[in-house]
C-alpha positions in Angstrom: -34.9 25.3 40.1 -36.7 28.2 41.8 -40.1 29.4 41.1 -40.4 33.0 39.6 -40.9 35.6 42.3 -43.9 37.8 42.7 -43.2 41.2 41.2 -42.5 43.8 43.9 -45.3 46.1 42.9 -47.8 43.2 43.1 -46.5 42.3 46.5 -46.9 45.8 47.8 -50.3 46.2 46.3 -51.4 42.9 47.8 -50.2 44.0 51.3 -52.0 47.3 51.1 -55.1 45.6 49.7 -55.3 43.1 52.5 -54.9 45.9 55.1 -57.6 48.0 53.5 -60.0 45.0 53.3 -59.5 44.5 57.1 -59.8 48.1 58.2 -62.8 49.0 56.0 -65.3 47.3 58.4 -63.7 48.9 61.4 -63.8 52.4 59.9 -67.4 51.8 58.9 -68.5 52.1 62.5 -68.1 55.9 62.3 -70.2 58.3 60.1 -68.3 61.3 58.8 -69.5 64.4 57.0 -68.2 64.9 53.5 -69.7 68.2 52.5 -73.5 67.8 53.0 -73.3 64.0 53.0 -73.1 61.7 56.0 -71.3 58.5 55.0 -69.6 55.6 56.8 -65.9 56.2 57.0 -65.3 52.7 55.6 -66.0 54.2 52.2 -62.5 55.7 52.3 -60.9 52.3 52.5 -63.3 51.0 49.8 -62.2 53.8 47.5 -58.5 52.8 48.1 -59.5 49.1 47.3 -60.9 50.3 44.0 -57.8 52.2 43.2 -55.5 49.3 44.2 -57.5 46.7 42.2 -57.6 49.0 39.2 -53.8 49.5 39.4 -53.2 45.7 39.7 -55.5 45.2 36.7 -53.6 47.8 34.6 -50.1 46.6 35.6 -50.6 42.8 36.0 -53.8 42.0 34.1 -57.4 41.4 34.9 -56.9 37.8 35.9 -54.4 38.8 38.6 -56.7 41.5 39.8 -59.6 39.1 40.0 -57.4 36.7 42.0 -56.5 39.5 44.3 -60.1 40.2 44.9 -60.8 36.5 45.6 -57.8 36.3 48.0 -59.1 39.5 49.7 -61.8 37.4 51.2 -59.2 35.5 53.3 -58.0 38.5 55.5 -61.6 39.8 55.6 -63.0 36.5 57.0 -60.1 36.0 59.3 -60.4 39.5 60.8 -64.2 38.9 61.2 -63.6 35.6 63.0 -60.9 37.2 65.2 -63.1 40.1 66.2 -65.9 37.7 67.2 -63.4 35.6 69.2 -62.0 38.6 71.0 -65.4 39.9 71.9 -66.4 36.5 73.2 -63.3 36.3 75.5 -63.8 37.6 79.0 -62.3 41.0 79.6 -59.6 41.5 82.1 -61.0 42.5 85.5 -59.1 45.7 85.5 -60.4 46.9 82.1 -62.6 50.0 82.3 -66.2 49.2 81.7 -66.6 52.2 79.5 -63.8 51.1 77.2 -65.2 47.6 77.1 -68.6 48.8 76.1 -67.1 51.1 73.5 -65.1 48.3 72.0 -68.1 46.0 71.8 -70.3 48.7 70.3 -67.7 49.6 67.7 -66.7 46.1 66.7 -69.6 44.0 67.7 -71.6 44.2 64.5 -74.1 41.5 64.0 -73.8 38.5 61.7 -76.1 40.1 59.1 -73.8 43.1 58.8 -70.8 40.9 58.5 -72.5 38.9 55.8 -73.5 42.1 54.1 -69.9 43.3 54.2 -68.7 40.1 52.5 -71.3 40.4 49.8 -70.8 44.1 49.1 -67.0 43.6 49.0 -67.3 40.7 46.6 -69.8 42.3 44.3 -68.2 45.8 44.2 -64.7 44.7 43.7 -65.5 42.0 41.1 -67.6 44.6 39.2 -64.7 47.1 39.5 -62.2 44.7 37.9 -64.6 43.4 35.3 -66.1 46.7 34.1 -63.1 48.9 34.4 
């Protein structure tokens, strides 16, 4: 006997959701101008997370959407750990010093910012699913 499969729409939403969770922190390193406002570009990925979680809630139920949010911590934490590992590894001798510095500046956010990212993700996405 085989277990029932995951609905295709949920599978696609989950893939997109995991990708947006990972890229939001990277995009947040740049400020962009949206009209008169200066905002971190990561807000664009967060907006897509809200849309995806809301769509999952509507199509597959609130419990499934809440599970998606909880499982979203996994790619977020793994990507944070991987970024820290890559920054800690020695650069190849041939790597341009300017590129190395830019890489470390862009992705080398401190532990407090990473923790803040986890907290803001958890609170905002849980509230999104619960309230809407």
